[in-house]
C-alpha positions, 0 to 999 in steps of 0.5 A: 500500500502506498502512503501519501503524506502531506507536508502537514502530515509529516510535521504532525508525525515529527511534532508527535514523536519528538514532542513525546521525548521533549515532554518526558524531558520537561516532566523529568526536569528534576533528573537529567532532561538532557540525557532524557532528550538525548536517549529518546532522540537517538531511539527516534533516529533509529526508526525504519520504514516510512516513519524512519524516513519522516523522522530523519528528514531535515526539517524546522517544522517542529514547533513546541512552545510552552513555559510549562509541561501542561502547555507542551502536553497540550500540543504533543498529546493531540499530535500523537493521537492525530498521527496515529489516526492519519497513519491508521487510515492509510496503512495500519502497519505504519501506524504500528511502526509509529507507535512502536517507535514512540514507545521505544523512544520514551522507554529509552528516555525513561531509562536515562534516569538511573534506577526506576523511572520517577513517578512523574516520568512513569505518569507522563509515559502513561499519558503518552501511551494513552494518546497513542491508543486514543486514535 
């Protein structure tokens, strides 16, 4: 099946995926936000398939604005649901690939924290997973 993604669709995918990692970094600010962001970004850069190509593209269309975790979440969580919805309509296998990619990235990001993820990171991981599954 051939997938046709508009520039806006690609921007939504990138905002959702990289936004999920950014959201975890913001939520885990008491720990090591730069380590969280680095590990999550490395995982996203390892994606394959159409999702991997979209995430690897050089782009400046990821615009996450907010002074609080809540403001970032207001952008990222709906983008995750929208990304899953648009991929499910065109290619359910690519939707599964996107979901797995984001889950791997947030798990890698959460492991950047030594030991068990903090309750804040664990809660945010649940919210991200919930947004992925809401589509």
